MARKEVO-810605 format. One record per residue (C-alpha): residue number from 1; residue in one letter; chain; y, z, x negated. Coordinates in steps of 0.2 Angstrom, whole numbers, padded with zeros to 4 digits. Layout:
MARKEVO-810605
<fipa NUM, 'a', 'A', <Y, Z, X>>;
...
This chain:
MARKEVO-810605
<fipa 1, 'x', 'A', <-0082, -0099, -0212>>;
<fipa 2, 'x', 'A', <-0080, -0101, -0193>>;
<fipa 3, 'x', 'A', <-0064, -0098, -0184>>;
<fipa 4, 'x', 'A', <-0070, -0081, -0177>>;
<fipa 5, 'x', 'A', <-0075, -0075, -0194>>;
<fipa 6, 'x', 'A', <-0060, -0079, -0203>>;
<fipa 7, 'x', 'A', <-0050, -0071, -0187>>;
<fipa 8, 'x', 'A', <-0060, -0056, -0189>>;
<fipa 9, 'x', 'A', <-0057, -0054, -0209>>;
<fipa 10, 'x', 'A', <-0038, -0057, -0206>>;
<fipa 11, 'x', 'A', <-0037, -0044, -0194>>;
<fipa 12, 'x', 'A', <-0047, -0030, -0204>>;
<fipa 13, 'x', 'A', <-0036, -0035, -0220>>;
<fipa 14, 'x', 'A', <-0018, -0037, -0212>>;
<fipa 15, 'x', 'A', <-0018, -0022, -0200>>;
<fipa 16, 'x', 'A', <-0013, -0008, -0211>>;
<fipa 17, 'x', 'A', <0005, -0011, -0214>>;
<fipa 18, 'x', 'A', <0020, -0016, -0203>>;
<fipa 19, 'x', 'A', <0023, -0031, -0214>>;
<fipa 20, 'x', 'A', <0004, -0038, -0214>>;
<fipa 21, 'x', 'A', <0005, -0035, -0194>>;
<fipa 22, 'x', 'A', <0020, -0048, -0193>>;
<fipa 23, 'x', 'A', <0010, -0060, -0205>>;
<fipa 24, 'x', 'A', <-0007, -0055, -0193>>;
<fipa 25, 'x', 'A', <0004, -0061, -0178>>;
<fipa 26, 'x', 'A', <0007, -0077, -0185>>;
<fipa 27, 'x', 'A', <-0011, -0079, -0188>>;
<fipa 28, 'x', 'A', <-0016, -0074, -0171>>;
<fipa 29, 'x', 'A', <-0004, -0085, -0161>>;
<fipa 30, 'x', 'A', <-0010, -0100, -0172>>;
<fipa 31, 'x', 'A', <-0028, -0096, -0168>>;
<fipa 32, 'x', 'A', <-0028, -0094, -0149>>;
<fipa 33, 'x', 'A', <-0032, -0110, -0144>>;
<fipa 34, 'x', 'A', <-0047, -0113, -0156>>;
<fipa 35, 'x', 'A', <-0053, -0095, -0150>>;
<fipa 36, 'x', 'A', <-0054, -0101, -0132>>;
<fipa 37, 'x', 'A', <-0066, -0115, -0137>>;
<fipa 38, 'x', 'A', <-0075, -0105, -0149>>;
<fipa 39, 'x', 'A', <-0094, -0100, -0142>>;
<fipa 40, 'x', 'A', <-0096, -0085, -0157>>;
<fipa 41, 'x', 'A', <-0082, -0076, -0148>>;
<fipa 42, 'x', 'A', <-0092, -0064, -0138>>;
<fipa 43, 'x', 'A', <-0089, -0045, -0131>>;
<fipa 44, 'x', 'A', <-0101, -0040, -0146>>;
<fipa 45, 'x', 'A', <-0087, -0048, -0158>>;
<fipa 46, 'x', 'A', <-0076, -0034, -0154>>;
<fipa 47, 'x', 'A', <-0088, -0020, -0160>>;
<fipa 48, 'x', 'A', <-0082, -0026, -0179>>;
<fipa 49, 'x', 'A', <-0065, -0019, -0174>>;
<fipa 50, 'x', 'A', <-0057, -0002, -0171>>;
<fipa 51, 'x', 'A', <-0045, -0003, -0156>>;
<fipa 52, 'x', 'A', <-0035, 0011, -0163>>;
<fipa 53, 'x', 'A', <-0032, 0003, -0181>>;
<fipa 54, 'x', 'A', <-0034, -0016, -0175>>;
<fipa 55, 'x', 'A', <-0024, -0016, -0159>>;
<fipa 56, 'x', 'A', <-0015, -0030, -0161>>;
<fipa 57, 'x', 'A', <-0030, -0041, -0167>>;
<fipa 58, 'x', 'A', <-0040, -0033, -0152>>;
<fipa 59, 'x', 'A', <-0029, -0036, -0141>>;
<fipa 60, 'x', 'A', <-0028, -0055, -0144>>;
<fipa 61, 'x', 'A', <-0047, -0057, -0144>>;
<fipa 62, 'x', 'A', <-0048, -0046, -0128>>;
<fipa 63, 'x', 'A', <-0035, -0058, -0120>>;
<fipa 64, 'x', 'A', <-0046, -0075, -0124>>;
<fipa 65, 'x', 'A', <-0062, -0066, -0118>>;
<fipa 66, 'x', 'A', <-0055, -0061, -0101>>;
<fipa 67, 'x', 'A', <-0046, -0076, -0098>>;
<fipa 68, 'x', 'A', <-0059, -0082, -0085>>;
<fipa 69, 'x', 'A', <-0068, -0071, -0072>>;
<fipa 70, 'x', 'A', <-0069, -0053, -0076>>;
<fipa 71, 'x', 'A', <-0083, -0042, -0075>>;
<fipa 72, 'x', 'A', <-0086, -0023, -0072>>;
<fipa 73, 'x', 'A', <-0090, -0022, -0090>>;
<fipa 74, 'x', 'A', <-0074, -0031, -0096>>;
<fipa 75, 'x', 'A', <-0065, -0020, -0083>>;
<fipa 76, 'x', 'A', <-0071, -0005, -0092>>;
<fipa 77, 'x', 'A', <-0068, -0012, -0110>>;
<fipa 78, 'x', 'A', <-0050, -0016, -0105>>;
<fipa 79, 'x', 'A', <-0047, 0002, -0100>>;
<fipa 80, 'x', 'A', <-0055, 0009, -0116>>;
<fipa 81, 'x', 'A', <-0043, -0002, -0125>>;
<fipa 82, 'x', 'A', <-0028, 0003, -0117>>;
<fipa 83, 'x', 'A', <-0030, 0022, -0119>>;
<fipa 84, 'x', 'A', <-0035, 0019, -0138>>;
<fipa 85, 'x', 'A', <-0024, 0006, -0143>>;
<fipa 86, 'x', 'A', <-0009, 0009, -0155>>;
<fipa 87, 'x', 'A', <0009, 0007, -0146>>;
<fipa 88, 'x', 'A', <0017, 0000, -0162>>;
<fipa 89, 'x', 'A', <0005, -0015, -0164>>;
<fipa 90, 'x', 'A', <0003, -0020, -0145>>;
<fipa 91, 'x', 'A', <0023, -0019, -0144>>;
<fipa 92, 'x', 'A', <0023, -0035, -0156>>;
<fipa 93, 'x', 'A', <0014, -0044, -0142>>;
<fipa 94, 'x', 'A', <0020, -0035, -0127>>;
<fipa 95, 'x', 'A', <0020, -0049, -0116>>;
<fipa 96, 'x', 'A', <0002, -0053, -0119>>;
<fipa 97, 'x', 'A', <-0002, -0033, -0118>>;
<fipa 98, 'x', 'A', <0006, -0035, -0101>>;
<fipa 99, 'x', 'A', <-0002, -0049, -0095>>;
<fipa 100, 'x', 'A', <-0019, -0041, -0098>>;
<fipa 101, 'x', 'A', <-0015, -0025, -0091>>;
<fipa 102, 'x', 'A', <-0009, -0034, -0074>>;
<fipa 103, 'x', 'A', <-0026, -0044, -0075>>;
<fipa 104, 'x', 'A', <-0035, -0027, -0077>>;
<fipa 105, 'x', 'A', <-0026, -0021, -0061>>;
<fipa 106, 'x', 'A', <-0029, -0035, -0049>>;
<fipa 107, 'x', 'A', <-0049, -0033, -0054>>;
<fipa 108, 'x', 'A', <-0048, -0015, -0050>>;
<fipa 109, 'x', 'A', <-0040, -0018, -0034>>;
<fipa 110, 'x', 'A', <-0054, -0032, -0032>>;
<fipa 111, 'x', 'A', <-0067, -0019, -0035>>;
<fipa 112, 'x', 'A', <-0057, -0007, -0022>>;
<fipa 113, 'x', 'A', <-0057, 0006, -0035>>;
<fipa 114, 'x', 'A', <-0039, 0009, -0039>>;
<fipa 115, 'x', 'A', <-0042, 0027, -0046>>;
<fipa 116, 'x', 'A', <-0051, 0018, -0060>>;
<fipa 117, 'x', 'A', <-0034, 0010, -0066>>;
<fipa 118, 'x', 'A', <-0021, 0026, -0063>>;
<fipa 119, 'x', 'A', <-0025, 0033, -0081>>;
<fipa 120, 'x', 'A', <-0026, 0016, -0091>>;
<fipa 121, 'x', 'A', <-0010, 0010, -0082>>;
<fipa 122, 'x', 'A', <0001, 0027, -0085>>;
<fipa 123, 'x', 'A', <-0005, 0026, -0103>>;
<fipa 124, 'x', 'A', <0000, 0007, -0104>>;
<fipa 125, 'x', 'A', <0018, 0010, -0096>>;
<fipa 126, 'x', 'A', <0021, 0023, -0109>>;
<fipa 127, 'x', 'A', <0016, 0013, -0125>>;
<fipa 128, 'x', 'A', <0025, -0003, -0119>>;
<fipa 129, 'x', 'A', <0040, 0007, -0115>>;
<fipa 130, 'x', 'A', <0052, 0006, -0130>>;
<fipa 131, 'x', 'A', <0063, 0020, -0122>>;
<fipa 132, 'x', 'A', <0061, 0031, -0106>>;
<fipa 133, 'x', 'A', <0077, 0023, -0098>>;
<fipa 134, 'x', 'A', <0070, 0005, -0098>>;
<fipa 135, 'x', 'A', <0061, -0002, -0084>>;
<fipa 136, 'x', 'A', <0044, -0011, -0088>>;
<fipa 137, 'x', 'A', <0035, -0024, -0079>>;
<fipa 138, 'x', 'A', <0019, -0011, -0077>>;
<fipa 139, 'x', 'A', <0029, 0002, -0069>>;
<fipa 140, 'x', 'A', <0027, -0006, -0051>>;
<fipa 141, 'x', 'A', <0008, -0010, -0056>>;
<fipa 142, 'x', 'A', <0006, 0009, -0060>>;
<fipa 143, 'x', 'A', <0014, 0016, -0045>>;
<fipa 144, 'x', 'A', <0005, 0005, -0034>>;
<fipa 145, 'x', 'A', <-0011, 0011, -0039>>;
<fipa 146, 'x', 'A', <-0006, 0028, -0039>>;
<fipa 147, 'x', 'A', <-0002, 0024, -0022>>;
<fipa 148, 'x', 'A', <-0017, 0017, -0017>>;
<fipa 149, 'x', 'A', <-0027, 0030, -0025>>;
<fipa 150, 'x', 'A', <-0019, 0044, -0017>>;
<fipa 151, 'x', 'A', <-0014, 0051, -0035>>;
<fipa 152, 'x', 'A', <0004, 0055, -0029>>;
<fipa 153, 'x', 'A', <0007, 0069, -0044>>;
<fipa 154, 'x', 'A', <0002, 0055, -0057>>;
<fipa 155, 'x', 'A', <0015, 0042, -0050>>;
<fipa 156, 'x', 'A', <0028, 0056, -0048>>;
<fipa 157, 'x', 'A', <0027, 0058, -0066>>;
<fipa 158, 'x', 'A', <0032, 0041, -0070>>;
<fipa 159, 'x', 'A', <0047, 0042, -0058>>;
<fipa 160, 'x', 'A', <0054, 0058, -0067>>;
<fipa 161, 'x', 'A', <0065, 0046, -0079>>;
<fipa 162, 'x', 'A', <0081, 0040, -0076>>;
<fipa 163, 'x', 'A', <0079, 0022, -0077>>;
<fipa 164, 'x', 'A', <0096, 0012, -0083>>;
<fipa 165, 'x', 'A', <0089, -0004, -0090>>;
<fipa 166, 'x', 'A', <0081, -0018, -0078>>;
<fipa 167, 'x', 'A', <0076, -0035, -0084>>;
<fipa 168, 'x', 'A', <0069, -0041, -0067>>;
<fipa 169, 'x', 'A', <0075, -0037, -0050>>;
<fipa 170, 'x', 'A', <0060, -0039, -0041>>;
<fipa 171, 'x', 'A', <0052, -0026, -0052>>;
<fipa 172, 'x', 'A', <0066, -0014, -0048>>;
<fipa 173, 'x', 'A', <0064, -0016, -0030>>;
<fipa 174, 'x', 'A', <0046, -0013, -0031>>;
<fipa 175, 'x', 'A', <0046, 0001, -0043>>;
<fipa 176, 'x', 'A', <0060, 0009, -0030>>;
<fipa 177, 'x', 'A', <0048, 0005, -0015>>;
<fipa 178, 'x', 'A', <0033, 0010, -0021>>;
<fipa 179, 'x', 'A', <0042, 0026, -0029>>;
<fipa 180, 'x', 'A', <0049, 0030, -0012>>;
<fipa 181, 'x', 'A', <0033, 0029, -0003>>;
<fipa 182, 'x', 'A', <0025, 0041, -0017>>;
<fipa 183, 'x', 'A', <0039, 0053, -0014>>;
<fipa 184, 'x', 'A', <0036, 0052, 0004>>;
<fipa 185, 'x', 'A', <0017, 0057, 0002>>;
<fipa 186, 'x', 'A', <0023, 0073, -0009>>;
<fipa 187, 'x', 'A', <0035, 0076, 0006>>;
<fipa 188, 'x', 'A', <0050, 0076, -0008>>;
<fipa 189, 'x', 'A', <0061, 0066, 0005>>;
<fipa 190, 'x', 'A', <0078, 0068, -0005>>;
<fipa 191, 'x', 'A', <0069, 0058, -0021>>;
<fipa 192, 'x', 'A', <0062, 0045, -0008>>;
<fipa 193, 'x', 'A', <0080, 0043, 0000>>;
<fipa 194, 'x', 'A', <0087, 0040, -0017>>;
<fipa 195, 'x', 'A', <0074, 0026, -0022>>;
<fipa 196, 'x', 'A', <0075, 0019, -0006>>;
<fipa 197, 'x', 'A', <0094, 0019, -0005>>;
<fipa 198, 'x', 'A', <0092, 0009, -0022>>;
<fipa 199, 'x', 'A', <0082, -0006, -0013>>;
<fipa 200, 'x', 'A', <0093, -0005, 0003>>;
<fipa 201, 'x', 'A', <0111, -0006, -0007>>;
<fipa 202, 'x', 'A', <0103, -0018, -0022>>;
<fipa 203, 'x', 'A', <0113, -0034, -0023>>;
<fipa 204, 'x', 'A', <0105, -0049, -0013>>;
<fipa 205, 'x', 'A', <0109, -0066, -0008>>;
<fipa 206, 'x', 'A', <0094, -0067, 0004>>;
<fipa 207, 'x', 'A', <0085, -0053, 0012>>;
<fipa 208, 'x', 'A', <0069, -0051, 0004>>;
<fipa 209, 'x', 'A', <0054, -0043, 0012>>;
<fipa 210, 'x', 'A', <0053, -0028, 0000>>;
<fipa 211, 'x', 'A', <0071, -0023, 0005>>;
<fipa 212, 'x', 'A', <0068, -0025, 0023>>;
<fipa 213, 'x', 'A', <0052, -0014, 0022>>;
<fipa 214, 'x', 'A', <0062, -0001, 0012>>;
<fipa 215, 'x', 'A', <0075, -0001, 0025>>;
<fipa 216, 'x', 'A', <0063, 0004, 0038>>;
<fipa 217, 'x', 'A', <0057, 0018, 0029>>;
<fipa 218, 'x', 'A', <0074, 0023, 0023>>;
<fipa 219, 'x', 'A', <0080, 0026, 0041>>;
<fipa 220, 'x', 'A', <0065, 0037, 0045>>;
<fipa 221, 'x', 'A', <0067, 0047, 0029>>;
<fipa 222, 'x', 'A', <0086, 0049, 0032>>;
<fipa 223, 'x', 'A', <0082, 0056, 0050>>;
<fipa 224, 'x', 'A', <0069, 0069, 0042>>;
<fipa 225, 'x', 'A', <0078, 0074, 0029>>;
<fipa 226, 'x', 'A', <0097, 0073, 0034>>;
<fipa 227, 'x', 'A', <0094, 0074, 0053>>;
<fipa 228, 'x', 'A', <0107, 0061, 0057>>;
<fipa 229, 'x', 'A', <0107, 0042, 0057>>;
<fipa 230, 'x', 'A', <0122, 0029, 0054>>;
<fipa 231, 'x', 'A', <0119, 0011, 0059>>;
<fipa 232, 'x', 'A', <0132, 0007, 0046>>;
<fipa 233, 'x', 'A', <0126, 0003, 0028>>;
<fipa 234, 'x', 'A', <0134, 0012, 0014>>;
<fipa 235, 'x', 'A', <0150, 0000, 0008>>;
<fipa 236, 'x', 'A', <0140, -0005, -0008>>;
<fipa 237, 'x', 'A', <0126, -0014, 0002>>;
<fipa 238, 'x', 'A', <0127, -0033, 0001>>;
<fipa 239, 'x', 'A', <0136, -0043, 0015>>;
<fipa 240, 'x', 'A', <0116, -0051, 0018>>;
<fipa 241, 'x', 'A', <0109, -0034, 0021>>;
<fipa 242, 'x', 'A', <0122, -0027, 0032>>;
<fipa 243, 'x', 'A', <0121, -0043, 0044>>;
<fipa 244, 'x', 'A', <0102, -0046, 0042>>;
<fipa 245, 'x', 'A', <0095, -0027, 0043>>;
<fipa 246, 'x', 'A', <0101, -0024, 0061>>;
<fipa 247, 'x', 'A', <0091, -0040, 0068>>;
<fipa 248, 'x', 'A', <0075, -0036, 0059>>;
<fipa 249, 'x', 'A', <0074, -0018, 0061>>;
<fipa 250, 'x', 'A', <0079, -0016, 0080>>;
<fipa 251, 'x', 'A', <0066, -0003, 0085>>;
<fipa 252, 'x', 'A', <0069, 0007, 0070>>;
<fipa 253, 'x', 'A', <0088, 0008, 0073>>;
<fipa 254, 'x', 'A', <0084, 0012, 0091>>;
<fipa 255, 'x', 'A', <0074, 0027, 0084>>;
<fipa 256, 'x', 'A', <0089, 0032, 0075>>;
<fipa 257, 'x', 'A', <0102, 0031, 0089>>;
<fipa 258, 'x', 'A', <0091, 0042, 0101>>;
<fipa 259, 'x', 'A', <0089, 0055, 0088>>;
<fipa 260, 'x', 'A', <0106, 0056, 0086>>;
<fipa 261, 'x', 'A', <0107, 0060, 0105>>;
<fipa 262, 'x', 'A', <0095, 0074, 0102>>;
<fipa 263, 'x', 'A', <0086, 0072, 0118>>;
<fipa 264, 'x', 'A', <0067, 0071, 0113>>;
<fipa 265, 'x', 'A', <0061, 0064, 0130>>;
<fipa 266, 'x', 'A', <0070, 0050, 0126>>;
<fipa 267, 'x', 'A', <0066, 0047, 0108>>;
<fipa 268, 'x', 'A', <0047, 0048, 0114>>;
<fipa 269, 'x', 'A', <0050, 0036, 0126>>;
<fipa 270, 'x', 'A', <0056, 0023, 0112>>;
<fipa 271, 'x', 'A', <0042, 0028, 0101>>;
<fipa 272, 'x', 'A', <0029, 0025, 0113>>;
<fipa 273, 'x', 'A', <0037, 0008, 0119>>;
<fipa 274, 'x', 'A', <0038, 0001, 0102>>;
<fipa 275, 'x', 'A', <0021, 0010, 0094>>;
<fipa 276, 'x', 'A', <0014, -0008, 0092>>;
<fipa 277, 'x', 'A', <0027, -0012, 0079>>;
<fipa 278, 'x', 'A', <0027, 0004, 0070>>;
<fipa 279, 'x', 'A', <0009, 0005, 0069>>;
<fipa 280, 'x', 'A', <0009, -0015, 0061>>;
<fipa 281, 'x', 'A', <0022, -0009, 0049>>;
<fipa 282, 'x', 'A', <0011, 0005, 0045>>;
<fipa 283, 'x', 'A', <0025, 0017, 0049>>;
<fipa 284, 'x', 'A', <0017, 0026, 0065>>;
<fipa 285, 'x', 'A', <0014, 0042, 0054>>;
<fipa 286, 'x', 'A', <0032, 0043, 0047>>;
<fipa 287, 'x', 'A', <0039, 0040, 0064>>;
<fipa 288, 'x', 'A', <0029, 0055, 0072>>;
<fipa 289, 'x', 'A', <0036, 0066, 0057>>;
<fipa 290, 'x', 'A', <0054, 0060, 0061>>;
<fipa 291, 'x', 'A', <0051, 0065, 0079>>;
<fipa 292, 'x', 'A', <0045, 0082, 0074>>;
<fipa 293, 'x', 'A', <0058, 0084, 0064>>;
<fipa 294, 'x', 'A', <0070, 0082, 0078>>;
<fipa 295, 'x', 'A', <0062, 0100, 0086>>;
<fipa 296, 'x', 'A', <0067, 0108, 0070>>;
<fipa 297, 'x', 'A', <0085, 0101, 0071>>;
<fipa 298, 'x', 'A', <0087, 0108, 0087>>;
<fipa 299, 'x', 'A', <0081, 0124, 0083>>;
<fipa 300, 'x', 'A', <0092, 0123, 0069>>;
<fipa 301, 'x', 'A', <0106, 0120, 0080>>;
<fipa 302, 'x', 'A', <0102, 0136, 0089>>;
<fipa 303, 'x', 'A', <0105, 0146, 0074>>;
<fipa 304, 'x', 'A', <0122, 0141, 0072>>;
<fipa 305, 'x', 'A', <0127, 0146, 0091>>;
<fipa 306, 'x', 'A', <0116, 0162, 0096>>;
<fipa 307, 'x', 'A', <0112, 0178, 0086>>;
<fipa 308, 'x', 'A', <0097, 0181, 0097>>;
<fipa 309, 'x', 'A', <0086, 0171, 0109>>;
<fipa 310, 'x', 'A', <0070, 0174, 0117>>;
<fipa 311, 'x', 'A', <0055, 0161, 0112>>;
<fipa 312, 'x', 'A', <0055, 0154, 0131>>;
<fipa 313, 'x', 'A', <0074, 0151, 0131>>;
<fipa 314, 'x', 'A', <0069, 0141, 0115>>;
<fipa 315, 'x', 'A', <0055, 0132, 0122>>;
<fipa 316, 'x', 'A', <0067, 0127, 0137>>;
<fipa 317, 'x', 'A', <0082, 0122, 0125>>;
<fipa 318, 'x', 'A', <0071, 0113, 0113>>;
<fipa 319, 'x', 'A', <0060, 0105, 0126>>;
<fipa 320, 'x', 'A', <0044, 0112, 0119>>;
<fipa 321, 'x', 'A', <0028, 0116, 0130>>;
<fipa 322, 'x', 'A', <0029, 0135, 0131>>;
<fipa 323, 'x', 'A', <0034, 0152, 0122>>;
<fipa 324, 'x', 'A', <0019, 0150, 0110>>;
<fipa 325, 'x', 'A', <0022, 0133, 0103>>;
<fipa 326, 'x', 'A', <0041, 0140, 0100>>;
<fipa 327, 'x', 'A', <0035, 0154, 0092>>;
<fipa 328, 'x', 'A', <0022, 0143, 0079>>;
<fipa 329, 'x', 'A', <0038, 0132, 0075>>;
<fipa 330, 'x', 'A', <0050, 0145, 0071>>;
<fipa 331, 'x', 'A', <0037, 0154, 0060>>;
<fipa 332, 'x', 'A', <0035, 0137, 0052>>;
<fipa 333, 'x', 'A', <0053, 0134, 0048>>;
<fipa 334, 'x', 'A', <0055, 0151, 0042>>;
<fipa 335, 'x', 'A', <0040, 0150, 0031>>;
<fipa 336, 'x', 'A', <0048, 0133, 0024>>;
<fipa 337, 'x', 'A', <0065, 0142, 0021>>;
<fipa 338, 'x', 'A', <0073, 0131, 0033>>;
<fipa 339, 'x', 'A', <0080, 0146, 0044>>;
<fipa 340, 'x', 'A', <0081, 0165, 0041>>;
<fipa 341, 'x', 'A', <0075, 0175, 0057>>;
<fipa 342, 'x', 'A', <0064, 0190, 0063>>;
<fipa 343, 'x', 'A', <0053, 0188, 0078>>;
<fipa 344, 'x', 'A', <0050, 0204, 0088>>;
<fipa 345, 'x', 'A', <0031, 0203, 0096>>;
<fipa 346, 'x', 'A', <0033, 0216, 0108>>;
<fipa 347, 'x', 'A', <0048, 0207, 0118>>;
<fipa 348, 'x', 'A', <0047, 0189, 0111>>;
<fipa 349, 'x', 'A', <0064, 0190, 0105>>;
<fipa 350, 'x', 'A', <0071, 0181, 0089>>;
<fipa 351, 'x', 'A', <0085, 0187, 0079>>;
<fipa 352, 'x', 'A', <0092, 0174, 0068>>;
<fipa 353, 'x', 'A', <0099, 0180, 0050>>;
<fipa 354, 'x', 'A', <0110, 0176, 0036>>;
<fipa 355, 'x', 'A', <0105, 0166, 0021>>;
<fipa 356, 'x', 'A', <0099, 0181, 0010>>;
<fipa 357, 'x', 'A', <0101, 0171, -0005>>;
<fipa 358, 'x', 'A', <0116, 0176, -0016>>;
<fipa 359, 'x', 'A', <0114, 0161, -0030>>;
<fipa 360, 'x', 'A', <0115, 0174, -0044>>;
<fipa 361, 'x', 'A', <0096, 0176, -0049>>;
<fipa 362, 'x', 'A', <0092, 0169, -0065>>;
<fipa 363, 'x', 'A', <0080, 0156, -0057>>;
<fipa 364, 'x', 'A', <0095, 0149, -0047>>;
<fipa 365, 'x', 'A', <0105, 0150, -0064>>;
<fipa 366, 'x', 'A', <0091, 0139, -0072>>;
<fipa 367, 'x', 'A', <0092, 0126, -0059>>;
<fipa 368, 'x', 'A', <0110, 0125, -0058>>;
<fipa 369, 'x', 'A', <0109, 0123, -0077>>;
<fipa 370, 'x', 'A', <0096, 0110, -0077>>;
<fipa 371, 'x', 'A', <0106, 0098, -0064>>;
<fipa 372, 'x', 'A', <0123, 0100, -0075>>;
<fipa 373, 'x', 'A', <0113, 0096, -0090>>;
<fipa 374, 'x', 'A', <0107, 0080, -0081>>;
<fipa 375, 'x', 'A', <0124, 0076, -0075>>;
<fipa 376, 'x', 'A', <0131, 0078, -0091>>;
<fipa 377, 'x', 'A', <0117, 0066, -0097>>;
<fipa 378, 'x', 'A', <0120, 0052, -0085>>;
<fipa 379, 'x', 'A', <0138, 0053, -0087>>;
<fipa 380, 'x', 'A', <0136, 0049, -0105>>;
<fipa 381, 'x', 'A', <0126, 0035, -0101>>;
<fipa 382, 'x', 'A', <0138, 0028, -0089>>;
<fipa 383, 'x', 'A', <0151, 0030, -0102>>;
<fipa 384, 'x', 'A', <0140, 0021, -0114>>;
<fipa 385, 'x', 'A', <0136, 0007, -0103>>;
<fipa 386, 'x', 'A', <0154, 0004, -0098>>;
<fipa 387, 'x', 'A', <0158, 0003, -0117>>;
<fipa 388, 'x', 'A', <0145, -0010, -0120>>;
<fipa 389, 'x', 'A', <0149, -0020, -0105>>;
<fipa 390, 'x', 'A', <0168, -0021, -0110>>;
<fipa 391, 'x', 'A', <0162, -0029, -0126>>;
<fipa 392, 'x', 'A', <0150, -0040, -0120>>;
<fipa 393, 'x', 'A', <0156, -0060, -0122>>;
<fipa 394, 'x', 'A', <0147, -0065, -0107>>;
<fipa 395, 'x', 'A', <0157, -0052, -0096>>;
<fipa 396, 'x', 'A', <0173, -0055, -0104>>;
<fipa 397, 'x', 'A', <0173, -0074, -0103>>;
<fipa 398, 'x', 'A', <0167, -0072, -0084>>;
<fipa 399, 'x', 'A', <0182, -0060, -0080>>;
<fipa 400, 'x', 'A', <0194, -0073, -0089>>;
<fipa 401, 'x', 'A', <0188, -0087, -0079>>;
<fipa 402, 'x', 'A', <0191, -0076, -0064>>;
<fipa 403, 'x', 'A', <0209, -0072, -0069>>;
<fipa 404, 'x', 'A', <0213, -0092, -0072>>;
<fipa 405, 'x', 'A', <0207, -0094, -0054>>;
<fipa 406, 'x', 'A', <0221, -0083, -0047>>;
<fipa 407, 'x', 'A', <0233, -0087, -0061>>;
<fipa 408, 'x', 'A', <0249, -0096, -0053>>;
<fipa 409, 'x', 'A', <0259, -0096, -0068>>;
<fipa 410, 'x', 'A', <0276, -0088, -0072>>;
<fipa 411, 'x', 'A', <0285, -0099, -0060>>;
<fipa 412, 'x', 'A', <0277, -0093, -0044>>;
<fipa 413, 'x', 'A', <0288, -0080, -0036>>;
<fipa 414, 'x', 'A', <0278, -0067, -0027>>;
<fipa 415, 'x', 'A', <0292, -0062, -0016>>;
<fipa 416, 'x', 'A', <0306, -0074, -0007>>;
<fipa 417, 'x', 'A', <0323, -0073, -0013>>;
<fipa 418, 'x', 'A', <0329, -0068, 0003>>;
<fipa 419, 'x', 'A', <0318, -0053, 0005>>;
<fipa 420, 'x', 'A', <0323, -0045, -0012>>;
<fipa 421, 'x', 'A', <0329, -0028, -0013>>;
């Protein structure tokens, strides 16, 4: 009996129970080198197996068959396997499954057909993920394909989970960066800001390209969502980030400073002067959205000072071309729920109103309840993480060493005697 025949027989006979699967796993690991050199192993060999029942064995054979150049036929075969495989079985060889999925993603990108890989990688993330709180090595790849295929809603479904467990920093950087870009595509700027904030404030000894690009988008999304810019990074950001970002992101910081001044003409002048840099970074569209948001911010400021204004006065104060453009922008803001106002078409007057929301409808109560429940859940997770960390031998050992560095002994007197009270 040849190696391939023996392996097929083992796969068919040892895929039924969990105990047999561990034995099968040992057989497959021992047969990998022989399978790589066995000419009898062909794609047709896989016809003897059911990818949903024999997932572990199918994975090993498919991994060997796709180790070299991957044809379109093999790409489609991998896609079918990912969708059909059993999660319990492939988790026994999760590293091999991840490697196969990454190979699949690379080939999909090579074929310039990212849409082909979206559904399989979405399925792969859920199958390899032991807990929804855990970030896998496939999360960034899945989001990258969703981004390139412009399947933003599919990508956003992956971002709905609160990630609390991370193995590799780079995977976390890419997850938050791609996730932030997907949220920008969906105009969910608050969620985008949260994800980009995670990259910008993550611990780092050397500034990496991902964090740098994230900070550029972080500035622009902050302007669009919050309407103000602070040159100071949050306190939790690393010293390296605080010193390096200012050097490498000068055009974006300049945009933020001019935005804070509220003068459209000066902001547009900065954008024109640095348009080549923004275009090179693929951020010119986002910069234009930031400029457009300043018109809205300036109109919003008027609602805090005036009860009524003419459309022509709004156009003059906000530096718009004419009353018609002012009317279109005010109407758009009313439609988006950013302001509450009535426009009198006869005399061209705008009357600003108070927010009619009383925050006592059933829909609003449901929203508040969901936010409260999520906060309670996050609080419980933080308490559990704190308890786990406080019992971690590595952490306790490090804390003990740090204390010894600053332990000067009982003979050290912190206050000189002549200053004693």
